[in-house]
VMD Tcl script that draws the C-alpha trace (Angstrom):
set ca {
  {0.04 0.00 0.08}
  {2.81 2.48 0.86}
  {4.50 1.78 -2.44}
  {1.14 2.24 -4.23}
  {0.66 5.55 -2.47}
  {4.11 6.69 -3.59}
  {3.39 5.60 -6.97}
  {0.17 7.77 -7.13}
  {1.95 10.81 -5.59}
  {4.69 10.40 -8.15}
  {2.28 10.00 -11.12}
  {0.17 13.26 -9.74}
  {3.62 15.07 -9.73}
  {4.57 13.95 -13.27}
  {1.17 15.04 -14.48}
  {1.34 18.40 -12.82}
  {4.80 18.92 -14.41}
  {3.47 18.00 -17.88}
  {0.57 20.36 -17.58}
  {2.84 23.18 -16.49}
  {5.23 22.74 -19.37}
  {2.23 22.53 -21.68}
  {0.78 25.73 -20.11}
  {4.18 27.45 -20.69}
  {4.43 26.44 -24.37}
  {0.82 27.58 -24.94}
  {1.93 31.04 -23.51}
  {4.97 31.10 -25.52}
  {3.17 30.14 -28.71}
  {0.77 33.07 -27.98}
  {3.74 35.49 -27.97}
  {4.64 36.93 -31.11}
  {7.97 38.59 -32.11}
  {8.93 40.40 -35.29}
  {10.40 37.91 -37.93}
  {14.14 37.98 -38.17}
  {16.00 36.99 -41.29}
  {19.74 37.12 -42.00}
  {21.03 38.73 -45.34}
  {24.78 38.15 -45.66}
  {27.07 38.28 -48.57}
  {29.78 35.78 -49.58}
  {32.68 38.06 -48.60}
  {31.43 38.46 -45.00}
  {30.96 34.61 -44.97}
  {34.60 34.07 -45.73}
  {35.68 36.35 -42.99}
  {33.24 34.97 -40.38}
  {32.41 31.43 -41.60}
  {31.15 30.18 -38.33}
  {29.24 33.07 -37.37}
  {27.72 33.37 -40.76}
  {26.55 29.60 -40.91}
  {24.93 29.86 -37.41}
  {23.11 33.27 -38.39}
  {21.68 31.82 -41.44}
  {20.59 28.63 -39.33}
  {19.10 30.70 -36.51}
  {17.52 33.32 -38.69}
  {16.71 31.81 -42.10}
  {15.27 33.29 -45.15}
  {11.94 31.89 -45.75}
  {12.04 29.26 -48.57}
  {9.49 31.02 -50.69}
  {11.30 34.26 -50.49}
  {14.67 32.51 -51.28}
  {13.11 30.99 -54.43}
  {11.51 34.16 -55.43}
  {14.99 35.91 -55.40}
  {16.67 33.09 -57.22}
  {18.78 32.60 -53.94}
  {17.96 28.86 -53.18}
  {21.51 27.66 -54.39}
  {23.38 29.54 -51.75}
  {22.60 31.07 -48.34}
  {24.69 33.99 -49.11}
  {24.39 36.85 -51.62}
  {27.01 37.36 -54.20}
  {29.74 39.86 -53.78}
  {30.04 42.66 -54.74}
  {26.47 42.99 -53.63}
  {23.82 44.22 -56.25}
  {21.17 46.62 -54.80}
  {18.52 45.42 -56.98}
  {18.95 41.84 -55.70}
  {19.12 42.91 -52.04}
  {15.89 44.85 -52.62}
  {14.12 41.96 -54.34}
  {15.08 39.52 -51.54}
  {14.15 41.95 -48.77}
  {10.80 42.55 -50.20}
  {10.25 38.85 -50.79}
  {10.94 38.29 -47.28}
  {8.60 40.87 -46.00}
  {5.76 39.67 -48.07}
  {6.28 35.81 -47.12}
  {5.14 36.33 -43.75}
  {1.33 35.83 -43.56}
  {-0.65 38.92 -42.16}
  {-1.49 38.60 -38.79}
  {1.53 36.25 -37.88}
  {3.10 38.91 -35.76}
  {1.66 41.70 -33.69}
  {3.77 44.11 -35.49}
  {4.36 44.97 -39.22}
  {8.08 45.16 -38.59}
  {10.57 42.79 -40.04}
  {14.08 42.63 -38.63}
  {17.04 42.16 -41.24}
  {20.40 41.10 -39.97}
  {22.76 42.28 -42.40}
  {26.46 42.04 -43.21}
  {28.00 45.74 -43.78}
  {27.88 45.58 -47.45}
  {24.13 44.51 -47.36}
  {23.31 47.04 -44.95}
  {24.67 49.85 -46.90}
  {22.37 48.85 -49.87}
  {19.47 48.13 -47.87}
  {16.26 49.46 -49.39}
  {14.98 52.61 -47.87}
  {11.31 51.83 -48.70}
  {11.28 48.77 -46.19}
  {12.86 50.98 -43.45}
  {10.29 53.40 -44.20}
  {7.61 50.88 -43.63}
  {8.71 50.12 -40.09}
  {11.28 47.34 -40.88}
  {14.78 47.37 -38.86}
  {18.09 46.60 -40.44}
  {20.58 45.23 -37.89}
  {24.22 45.94 -39.32}
  {27.05 43.58 -38.07}
  {30.38 45.11 -36.99}
  {29.66 48.31 -39.05}
  {27.73 51.50 -38.13}
  {24.43 51.21 -39.68}
  {24.71 54.12 -41.87}
  {23.90 53.06 -45.61}
  {25.11 54.89 -48.45}
  {21.71 55.91 -49.65}
  {21.19 59.61 -48.57}
  {17.47 59.21 -48.11}
  {17.95 56.96 -44.93}
  {19.42 60.09 -43.14}
  {16.14 61.76 -43.86}
  {14.10 59.21 -42.19}
  {12.25 60.23 -38.73}
  {13.38 58.36 -35.72}
  {10.95 55.59 -34.65}
  {10.83 53.23 -31.54}
  {12.28 50.57 -33.71}
  {15.46 52.68 -34.54}
  {15.20 51.78 -38.20}
  {18.88 51.14 -38.35}
  {21.18 49.86 -35.66}
  {24.53 48.11 -35.32}
  {25.91 45.19 -33.28}
  {29.56 45.92 -32.66}
  {32.32 44.24 -30.94}
  {33.44 46.07 -27.81}
  {36.98 45.80 -29.03}
  {38.21 48.65 -26.93}
  {37.37 46.52 -23.88}
  {39.18 43.54 -25.28}
  {42.24 45.53 -26.41}
  {42.38 46.99 -22.89}
  {42.47 43.68 -21.31}
  {45.25 42.45 -23.46}
  {47.30 45.75 -23.00}
  {46.95 45.25 -19.20}
  {48.22 41.83 -19.15}
  {51.07 42.55 -21.79}
  {52.12 45.56 -19.94}
  {52.26 43.90 -16.52}
  {54.20 41.02 -18.21}
  {57.02 43.44 -19.53}
  {56.79 45.71 -16.42}
  {57.73 42.78 -14.07}
  {60.55 41.80 -16.11}
  {61.99 45.39 -16.40}
  {61.46 45.86 -12.66}
  {63.55 42.99 -12.10}
  {66.47 44.44 -14.00}
  {65.76 42.83 -17.58}
  {65.66 46.32 -19.14}
  {66.06 44.93 -22.67}
  {62.79 43.18 -22.70}
  {60.03 45.06 -24.54}
  {56.75 44.38 -26.56}
  {55.39 45.36 -29.90}
  {52.01 45.26 -31.51}
  {51.34 45.05 -35.33}
  {48.11 46.92 -35.87}
  {45.83 47.68 -38.64}
  {42.23 48.96 -38.75}
  {39.56 46.53 -40.10}
  {36.18 45.01 -39.71}
  {35.30 45.46 -36.00}
  {38.80 47.13 -35.17}
  {39.69 50.89 -35.15}
  {42.58 52.92 -33.95}
  {40.56 53.74 -30.69}
  {41.32 50.09 -29.88}
  {44.99 50.53 -30.38}
  {44.88 53.52 -28.17}
  {43.05 51.57 -25.45}
  {45.79 48.95 -25.72}
  {48.63 51.49 -25.34}
  {47.01 53.29 -22.49}
  {46.27 49.92 -20.54}
  {49.90 48.71 -21.25}
  {51.44 51.75 -19.66}
  {48.97 51.64 -16.71}
  {50.02 48.09 -16.03}
  {53.69 48.91 -16.33}
  {53.26 51.22 -13.48}
  {51.18 48.66 -11.50}
  {54.05 46.24 -11.89}
  {56.45 48.87 -10.56}
  {58.53 49.63 -13.52}
  {60.01 52.93 -13.75}
  {58.47 55.93 -15.48}
  {61.28 56.11 -17.85}
  {60.54 52.70 -19.14}
  {57.19 53.49 -20.71}
  {58.70 55.01 -23.86}
  {60.99 52.05 -24.64}
  {58.82 49.07 -23.31}
  {56.32 49.21 -26.14}
  {56.92 49.52 -30.01}
  {53.48 50.31 -31.85}
  {53.53 49.37 -35.53}
  {50.47 51.05 -36.97}
  {50.36 49.99 -40.62}
  {47.84 52.44 -41.37}
  {50.33 55.28 -40.78}
  {53.55 53.64 -41.98}
  {53.38 54.54 -45.67}
  {54.41 51.13 -46.59}
  {54.13 49.99 -50.32}
  {51.98 47.30 -51.52}
  {48.57 46.07 -50.44}
  {47.58 45.35 -46.94}
  {49.15 42.05 -46.82}
  {52.47 43.14 -48.10}
  {52.45 46.07 -45.72}
  {51.79 43.78 -42.95}
  {54.53 41.52 -43.98}
  {57.00 44.40 -44.31}
  {56.11 45.84 -41.01}
  {56.57 42.29 -39.47}
  {60.16 42.13 -40.89}
  {60.77 45.50 -39.09}
  {59.52 43.95 -35.87}
  {61.60 40.93 -36.14}
  {64.65 43.09 -36.32}
  {63.70 44.60 -32.99}
  {63.45 41.26 -31.37}
  {60.72 41.91 -28.97}
  {59.93 39.48 -26.13}
  {56.19 39.76 -26.75}
  {54.29 40.47 -29.90}
  {50.62 41.28 -30.42}
  {49.24 40.63 -33.97}
  {46.21 42.64 -34.66}
  {46.24 43.28 -38.45}
  {43.58 41.08 -39.74}
  {45.90 38.87 -41.57}
  {46.07 35.17 -41.09}
  {49.34 34.97 -43.03}
  {51.00 37.74 -40.70}
  {50.00 35.70 -37.65}
  {51.45 32.52 -39.18}
  {54.68 34.11 -39.99}
  {54.83 35.49 -36.49}
  {54.31 32.04 -35.23}
  {57.49 31.00 -37.05}
  {59.50 33.38 -34.92}
  {61.87 32.22 -32.09}
  {61.95 33.19 -28.60}
  {58.82 35.22 -28.67}
  {55.47 35.22 -26.83}
  {52.57 35.95 -29.14}
  {49.14 37.29 -28.61}
  {46.53 37.84 -31.30}
  {43.12 39.17 -32.40}
  {41.79 35.93 -34.05}
  {38.35 37.32 -35.21}
  {37.87 37.19 -38.84}
  {40.96 34.94 -39.77}
  {39.05 31.94 -40.35}
  {38.80 28.40 -39.07}
  {41.48 26.17 -37.51}
  {43.93 28.46 -36.14}
  {46.21 26.86 -33.79}
  {46.04 28.68 -30.40}
  {47.64 26.36 -27.90}
  {50.91 28.22 -27.92}
  {49.36 31.76 -27.80}
  {50.08 33.83 -24.64}
  {46.50 35.66 -25.15}
  {43.99 35.91 -27.92}
  {40.90 37.71 -28.73}
  {38.31 35.61 -30.19}
  {34.86 35.51 -31.57}
  {31.86 35.30 -29.31}
  {29.06 34.03 -31.44}
  {26.58 32.96 -28.85}
  {26.67 36.55 -27.46}
  {26.19 37.95 -31.10}
  {23.06 35.65 -31.46}
  {21.73 36.61 -27.95}
  {22.09 40.40 -28.68}
  {20.16 39.92 -31.92}
  {17.39 38.18 -30.05}
  {17.32 40.80 -27.35}
  {17.17 43.59 -29.91}
  {14.18 41.75 -31.51}
  {12.29 41.71 -28.18}
  {12.85 45.43 -27.44}
  {11.71 46.21 -31.06}
  {8.75 44.31 -30.69}
  {7.94 46.21 -27.24}
  {8.60 49.47 -29.23}
  {11.28 50.35 -26.62}
  {13.81 53.10 -27.42}
  {16.86 51.28 -28.88}
  {20.54 52.54 -28.66}
  {21.87 53.11 -32.08}
  {24.83 50.61 -31.37}
  {24.85 47.49 -29.14}
  {28.14 46.42 -28.11}
  {29.05 42.80 -27.48}
  {32.30 41.82 -25.74}
  {34.54 39.30 -27.73}
  {35.84 36.23 -26.10}
  {39.33 36.12 -24.50}
  {41.61 33.26 -24.34}
  {44.52 33.21 -21.71}
  {47.50 31.02 -21.41}
  {48.07 29.87 -17.75}
  {50.62 32.74 -17.32}
  {48.24 35.22 -18.77}
  {45.49 34.17 -16.59}
  {47.70 34.49 -13.51}
  {48.58 37.86 -14.38}
  {44.83 38.74 -15.02}
  {44.10 37.41 -11.49}
  {46.70 39.59 -10.03}
  {45.53 42.70 -11.79}
  {41.97 42.11 -10.87}
  {43.17 41.55 -7.11}
  {45.10 44.94 -7.35}
  {42.02 46.68 -8.76}
  {39.88 45.30 -5.93}
  {37.49 43.51 -8.17}
}
mol new
graphics top color blue
foreach p $ca { graphics top sphere $p radius 0.5 }
foreach p [lrange $ca 0 end-1] q [lrange $ca 1 end] { graphics top cylinder $p $q radius 0.2 }
display resetview
């Protein structure tokens, strides 16, 4: 009898759980959100292959719209982008959702920078929103600047919080070099190979340099060491011949002659990183975003990486805010992922304790 009573209680509890889940699903099914579709071009997909694959999977273009726009053979638009094809696909997406499927007439288009800059003004004027990835949502068409503000924001950008990431790497690198110099190894220094690019600006380099010098002081290095301990190589201002890759390799050769003990690669070049990995007796840190798949990271001192889950979460959160007609910030910042070696993690812990975090 006792076991039978226990069984009845267990069965009743299970039934209550099932009913609760069913009720939750019913509530969720009653909720409506603006439909979200990713419109990415092939060039962006080459730079961010993992993120692009996930975006088109999480926020697919309706099959009927893809067929209408003759896009069924590839999940990505051809590059260079053609404004006519972008407009055709976007209109097909907007028309593919049955009326009444959402409480709002708005559609959300997650766009690569090239697509965002050619996005049709008409759809924005009808209430849709263009979310530009890693580039400010300032389409080239001048009519967009004349659009009135709305709760949906019309255009907004999801950007990497690169200044935060470079500040963290700068602190760790500066402390690493500062301790060595404090202990009498005054020949030790660091270098950074930098070039602006998608999701990376000179403000990030400035954040790195400032953090490096701050950490040098925290480590107890002399003030006079600050000017000698860090060698910034900003390709954008070196007036080197050739294309971006040739300039990066030329600057890297100059860095090699300086023989730094720590080098940060932040030039958007996988080839430059691979060449740097061939250098002897040097610790490497790198910005790995946009460098493709399969990069060996085991021997890196520290790295800045992609944070795709956070990007997806930011898009979903933006969709909810747009549905509620909340005021949206023009830019949503997402922190990149940081990868630390054991030594870098140890330094990071010291710095956080010192800062009282």
